FILUM-176387 format. One record per residue (C-alpha): residue in one letter; y, x, z; residue number from 1. Coordinates in Angstrom, 2 decimals. Layout:
N
+------+---------+---------+---------+-----+
! rest !       v !       u !       w !  nr !
+------+---------+---------+---------+-----+
!    A !       Y !       X !       Z ! NUM !
...
+------+---------+---------+---------+-----+
***
This chain:
220
+------+---------+---------+---------+-----+
! rest !       v !       u !       w !  nr !
+------+---------+---------+---------+-----+
!    M ! -143.65 !  111.76 !  -44.14 !   1 !
!    N ! -145.56 !  112.33 !  -41.10 !   2 !
!    L ! -148.69 !  114.35 !  -42.45 !   3 !
!    V ! -149.53 !  117.38 !  -40.86 !   4 !
!    N ! -152.67 !  119.95 !  -41.93 !   5 !
!    P ! -155.06 !  117.11 !  -43.15 !   6 !
!    V ! -157.57 !  119.10 !  -45.03 !   7 !
!    E ! -158.90 !  120.77 !  -41.67 !   8 !
!    K ! -159.49 !  117.37 !  -40.36 !   9 !
!    A ! -160.78 !  116.14 !  -43.35 !  10 !
!    S ! -163.05 !  118.97 !  -44.00 !  11 !
!    R ! -164.66 !  118.65 !  -40.16 !  12 !
!    R ! -165.08 !  115.13 !  -41.22 !  13 !
!    S ! -166.55 !  115.49 !  -44.57 !  14 !
!    T ! -168.95 !  117.97 !  -43.52 !  15 !
!    S ! -170.10 !  115.63 !  -40.53 !  16 !
!    R ! -170.61 !  113.05 !  -42.67 !  17 !
!    T ! -171.73 !  114.30 !  -45.93 !  18 !
!    S ! -173.77 !  117.43 !  -44.71 !  19 !
!    G ! -177.38 !  117.16 !  -46.87 !  20 !
!    S ! -175.93 !  114.03 !  -48.48 !  21 !
!    P ! -175.87 !  113.69 !  -52.55 !  22 !
!    S ! -172.53 !  114.50 !  -54.20 !  23 !
!    L ! -170.95 !  111.35 !  -55.84 !  24 !
!    E ! -172.53 !  109.94 !  -59.04 !  25 !
!    R ! -170.71 !  110.84 !  -62.32 !  26 !
!    S ! -170.00 !  106.99 !  -62.89 !  27 !
!    E ! -168.33 !  107.07 !  -59.33 !  28 !
!    I ! -166.30 !  109.82 !  -60.04 !  29 !
!    T ! -165.28 !  108.33 !  -63.34 !  30 !
!    Q ! -164.31 !  105.04 !  -61.54 !  31 !
!    L ! -162.26 !  107.13 !  -58.94 !  32 !
!    R ! -160.37 !  108.83 !  -61.62 !  33 !
!    K ! -159.38 !  105.60 !  -63.76 !  34 !
!    R ! -158.43 !  103.71 !  -60.53 !  35 !
!    A ! -156.22 !  106.87 !  -59.19 !  36 !
!    A ! -154.57 !  107.19 !  -62.58 !  37 !
!    A ! -153.95 !  103.41 !  -62.79 !  38 !
!    L ! -152.53 !  103.56 !  -59.28 !  39 !
!    L ! -150.20 !  106.17 !  -60.13 !  40 !
!    D ! -149.06 !  104.72 !  -63.35 !  41 !
!    Q ! -148.25 !  101.47 !  -61.63 !  42 !
!    Q ! -146.28 !  103.55 !  -58.70 !  43 !
!    C ! -144.03 !  105.25 !  -61.15 !  44 !
!    W ! -143.16 !  101.74 !  -63.03 !  45 !
!    C ! -142.34 !  100.46 !  -59.50 !  46 !
!    W ! -139.91 !  103.57 !  -58.71 !  47 !
!    G ! -138.18 !  102.50 !  -61.92 !  48 !
!    R ! -137.76 !   99.04 !  -60.89 !  49 !
!    D ! -136.52 !  100.07 !  -57.29 !  50 !
!    V ! -133.90 !  102.10 !  -58.80 !  51 !
!    L ! -132.60 !   99.09 !  -60.70 !  52 !
!    R ! -132.75 !   96.59 !  -57.85 !  53 !
!    P ! -129.94 !   94.49 !  -57.72 !  54 !
!    E ! -129.09 !   94.79 !  -54.17 !  55 !
!    G ! -128.86 !   98.60 !  -54.84 !  56 !
!    N ! -130.99 !  101.74 !  -55.75 !  57 !
!    W ! -133.68 !  101.46 !  -53.23 !  58 !
!    L ! -134.70 !  105.36 !  -53.81 !  59 !
!    L ! -131.21 !  106.37 !  -52.82 !  60 !
!    A ! -131.16 !  103.84 !  -49.82 !  61 !
!    S ! -134.53 !  105.49 !  -48.94 !  62 !
!    G ! -133.06 !  108.84 !  -48.70 !  63 !
!    F ! -133.68 !  110.35 !  -52.12 !  64 !
!    E ! -131.17 !  112.51 !  -54.01 !  65 !
!    R ! -130.27 !  111.90 !  -57.74 !  66 !
!    L ! -130.14 !  114.23 !  -60.22 !  67 !
!    S ! -128.30 !  113.34 !  -63.45 !  68 !
!    P ! -129.48 !  114.83 !  -66.67 !  69 !
!    P ! -127.41 !  117.69 !  -67.94 !  70 !
!    S ! -125.69 !  117.20 !  -71.26 !  71 !
!    D ! -128.02 !  118.90 !  -73.69 !  72 !
!    C ! -130.64 !  116.38 !  -72.53 !  73 !
!    R ! -131.37 !  114.00 !  -75.21 !  74 !
!    D ! -130.01 !  110.41 !  -74.92 !  75 !
!    G ! -132.07 !  108.15 !  -72.62 !  76 !
!    T ! -133.35 !  110.88 !  -70.44 !  77 !
!    P ! -133.86 !  109.27 !  -66.87 !  78 !
!    S ! -132.30 !  110.81 !  -63.90 !  79 !
!    I ! -134.43 !  112.97 !  -61.33 !  80 !
!    Y ! -135.17 !  111.62 !  -57.85 !  81 !
!    Q ! -136.10 !  114.29 !  -55.06 !  82 !
!    Q ! -136.34 !  114.06 !  -51.52 !  83 !
!    S ! -136.93 !  116.92 !  -48.92 !  84 !
!    F ! -138.78 !  116.58 !  -45.39 !  85 !
!    G ! -139.29 !  118.66 !  -42.59 !  86 !
!    G ! -141.00 !  121.83 !  -42.88 !  87 !
!    G ! -139.72 !  122.79 !  -46.43 !  88 !
!    R ! -141.81 !  119.88 !  -47.98 !  89 !
!    Q ! -140.35 !  117.99 !  -51.05 !  90 !
!    V ! -141.34 !  115.41 !  -53.55 !  91 !
!    V ! -139.95 !  115.26 !  -56.96 !  92 !
!    L ! -140.25 !  111.89 !  -59.24 !  93 !
!    R ! -140.17 !  112.23 !  -62.91 !  94 !
!    G ! -141.46 !  109.28 !  -65.42 !  95 !
!    F ! -144.17 !  111.60 !  -66.33 !  96 !
!    G ! -145.46 !  112.36 !  -63.13 !  97 !
!    V ! -144.68 !  113.76 !  -59.46 !  98 !
!    F ! -144.31 !  117.30 !  -58.17 !  99 !
!    Y ! -144.99 !  117.78 !  -54.22 ! 100 !
!    G ! -144.52 !  121.07 !  -52.70 ! 101 !
!    N ! -145.41 !  122.16 !  -49.03 ! 102 !
!    P ! -144.78 !  125.94 !  -48.07 ! 103 !
!    E ! -147.88 !  126.04 !  -46.17 ! 104 !
!    F ! -149.96 !  125.11 !  -49.17 ! 105 !
!    G ! -147.59 !  125.71 !  -52.36 ! 106 !
!    G ! -147.15 !  122.63 !  -54.89 ! 107 !
!    V ! -149.13 !  120.26 !  -56.80 ! 108 !
!    F ! -148.19 !  118.22 !  -60.04 ! 109 !
!    L ! -149.84 !  114.92 !  -60.57 ! 110 !
!    S ! -149.43 !  113.70 !  -64.08 ! 111 !
!    R ! -149.07 !  110.26 !  -65.14 ! 112 !
!    D ! -152.05 !  110.03 !  -67.43 ! 113 !
!    K ! -155.26 !  108.17 !  -68.08 ! 114 !
!    Q ! -157.25 !  110.82 !  -66.35 ! 115 !
!    F ! -155.35 !  111.55 !  -63.18 ! 116 !
!    S ! -154.79 !  115.16 !  -63.83 ! 117 !
!    V ! -153.89 !  117.44 !  -60.80 ! 118 !
!    R ! -152.55 !  120.70 !  -61.34 ! 119 !
!    Y ! -151.63 !  123.29 !  -58.74 ! 120 !
!    S ! -148.80 !  126.19 !  -58.17 ! 121 !
!    P ! -148.55 !  128.56 !  -55.50 ! 122 !
!    Q ! -144.97 !  127.46 !  -55.41 ! 123 !
!    A ! -143.53 !  124.99 !  -52.91 ! 124 !
!    Q ! -140.39 !  124.84 !  -54.74 ! 125 !
!    L ! -139.41 !  124.29 !  -58.15 ! 126 !
!    D ! -137.05 !  126.96 !  -59.81 ! 127 !
!    K ! -135.55 !  124.36 !  -61.97 ! 128 !
!    A ! -135.11 !  120.46 !  -62.21 ! 129 !
!    P ! -138.13 !  119.25 !  -64.46 ! 130 !
!    W ! -136.08 !  117.56 !  -67.31 ! 131 !
!    S ! -139.36 !  118.18 !  -69.14 ! 132 !
!    D ! -142.76 !  119.30 !  -68.37 ! 133 !
!    T ! -142.04 !  122.80 !  -69.67 ! 134 !
!    D ! -139.49 !  123.04 !  -66.76 ! 135 !
!    L ! -142.55 !  123.06 !  -64.48 ! 136 !
!    P ! -143.76 !  126.41 !  -62.93 ! 137 !
!    K ! -147.11 !  127.58 !  -64.37 ! 138 !
!    L ! -149.71 !  125.21 !  -63.35 ! 139 !
!    Q ! -153.32 !  125.93 !  -62.62 ! 140 !
!    K ! -156.46 !  123.68 !  -62.98 ! 141 !
!    P ! -158.02 !  123.26 !  -59.44 ! 142 !
!    N ! -160.61 !  125.89 !  -58.87 ! 143 !
!    E ! -162.61 !  127.15 !  -56.14 ! 144 !
!    A ! -159.88 !  129.72 !  -55.24 ! 145 !
!    N ! -157.31 !  127.12 !  -54.81 ! 146 !
!    Q ! -159.35 !  124.39 !  -54.05 ! 147 !
!    R ! -158.07 !  123.66 !  -50.21 ! 148 !
!    C ! -154.39 !  124.13 !  -51.07 ! 149 !
!    C ! -154.88 !  121.66 !  -53.96 ! 150 !
!    A ! -156.99 !  119.24 !  -51.92 ! 151 !
!    A ! -154.37 !  119.19 !  -49.09 ! 152 !
!    L ! -151.33 !  118.61 !  -51.27 ! 153 !
!    T ! -152.90 !  115.71 !  -53.11 ! 154 !
!    L ! -153.99 !  114.33 !  -49.89 ! 155 !
!    E ! -150.32 !  114.49 !  -48.35 ! 156 !
!    L ! -148.62 !  113.07 !  -51.73 ! 157 !
!    V ! -151.57 !  110.07 !  -51.95 ! 158 !
!    R ! -150.82 !  109.45 !  -48.27 ! 159 !
!    W ! -147.31 !  109.14 !  -48.71 ! 160 !
!    F ! -147.51 !  106.95 !  -51.80 ! 161 !
!    G ! -149.17 !  104.53 !  -49.29 ! 162 !
!    E ! -146.42 !  104.93 !  -46.75 ! 163 !
!    Y ! -143.71 !  104.56 !  -49.19 ! 164 !
!    E ! -145.28 !  101.26 !  -50.54 ! 165 !
!    T ! -145.88 !  100.11 !  -46.78 ! 166 !
!    T ! -142.25 !  100.61 !  -46.07 ! 167 !
!    V ! -141.37 !   98.54 !  -49.06 ! 168 !
!    I ! -143.09 !   95.57 !  -47.79 ! 169 !
!    H ! -141.76 !   95.76 !  -44.22 ! 170 !
!    R ! -138.02 !   96.31 !  -45.63 ! 171 !
!    L ! -137.83 !   94.47 !  -48.68 ! 172 !
!    G ! -140.56 !   92.16 !  -48.10 ! 173 !
!    L ! -143.89 !   91.01 !  -50.29 ! 174 !
!    S ! -142.05 !   88.92 !  -52.56 ! 175 !
!    Y ! -140.00 !   91.75 !  -53.63 ! 176 !
!    R ! -142.97 !   94.09 !  -54.94 ! 177 !
!    Q ! -144.47 !   90.90 !  -56.38 ! 178 !
!    A ! -141.34 !   90.47 !  -58.63 ! 179 !
!    A ! -141.41 !   94.23 !  -59.58 ! 180 !
!    L ! -145.05 !   93.69 !  -60.66 ! 181 !
!    A ! -144.65 !   90.59 !  -62.50 ! 182 !
!    A ! -143.70 !   92.45 !  -65.74 ! 183 !
!    W ! -146.19 !   95.11 !  -65.34 ! 184 !
!    D ! -149.17 !   92.84 !  -65.09 ! 185 !
!    N ! -149.13 !   91.94 !  -68.77 ! 186 !
!    G ! -153.10 !   91.25 !  -68.75 ! 187 !
!    K ! -153.99 !   94.39 !  -70.28 ! 188 !
!    R ! -153.14 !   97.19 !  -67.68 ! 189 !
!    A ! -155.11 !   97.41 !  -64.37 ! 190 !
!    C ! -152.66 !   96.07 !  -61.70 ! 191 !
!    A ! -153.00 !   96.14 !  -57.94 ! 192 !
!    P ! -151.66 !   93.21 !  -56.49 ! 193 !
!    A ! -148.46 !   93.94 !  -54.20 ! 194 !
!    D ! -150.36 !   93.20 !  -51.03 ! 195 !
!    E ! -153.05 !   95.56 !  -51.84 ! 196 !
!    F ! -151.21 !   98.51 !  -53.36 ! 197 !
!    A ! -150.41 !  100.33 !  -50.19 ! 198 !
!    G ! -153.99 !  100.02 !  -49.17 ! 199 !
!    G ! -155.04 !  101.02 !  -52.53 ! 200 !
!    W ! -153.41 !  104.58 !  -51.93 ! 201 !
!    I ! -154.91 !  104.75 !  -48.26 ! 202 !
!    T ! -158.36 !  103.94 !  -49.61 ! 203 !
!    L ! -158.03 !  106.62 !  -52.22 ! 204 !
!    A ! -156.55 !  108.97 !  -49.61 ! 205 !
!    K ! -159.86 !  108.44 !  -47.45 ! 206 !
!    R ! -162.08 !  108.83 !  -50.32 ! 207 !
!    I ! -160.76 !  111.95 !  -51.13 ! 208 !
!    S ! -161.00 !  113.47 !  -47.70 ! 209 !
!    D ! -164.69 !  111.89 !  -46.99 ! 210 !
!    N ! -165.72 !  113.88 !  -50.32 ! 211 !
!    L ! -164.02 !  116.95 !  -50.54 ! 212 !
!    G ! -166.83 !  118.59 !  -52.15 ! 213 !
!    D ! -166.28 !  116.54 !  -55.19 ! 214 !
!    F ! -162.66 !  117.25 !  -55.25 ! 215 !
!    L ! -162.77 !  119.64 !  -58.08 ! 216 !
!    R ! -164.80 !  117.00 !  -60.12 ! 217 !
!    L ! -161.97 !  114.33 !  -59.38 ! 218 !
!    A ! -159.11 !  116.37 !  -59.93 ! 219 !
!    T ! -159.96 !  118.09 !  -63.13 ! 220 !
+------+---------+---------+---------+-----+
***
């Protein structure tokens, strides 16, 4: 994960490009949120397929640590996967969402729902493993006080999603991701083609960084 201080650069770029420009229309915000939510839903599915990869668990091969559920969890509770990066950063994957922490900004939780809900915490590290959403720290909606930190964390995480999918294609091949998405694309869900998946995340990151003034409308 090669991401450093994304918001200061994005803020300068956004200011230079959008000074005096109108904010995104409501319909544009709605479509952007729907697109982001669909991408995250698909990403969570793909992580599940990567765990079940016949040649071996790709998350483990990629450096993730697996935490098995404790005995008091209900049957069928999936494992938690987490990975640490330089500077104390950490990403934690759950079926219901993703937590990302960076000590410079705090932490953010992206919920796997239809609204692309982004929630912020001053904590960069979780106090306990998130076997349910009640195990997460107290989370805040994005607001004017935490907007800079929340946007920085969201940008870092979205860019990492794109990096992850790019690595999958490079290391495992396009046909691998196409096969993983075959069962996902049932004709009812929004589905980004395998060869456009990473690009979808990269485009979303650019839309966020180019329109930081609209981040609160997007993330809440």
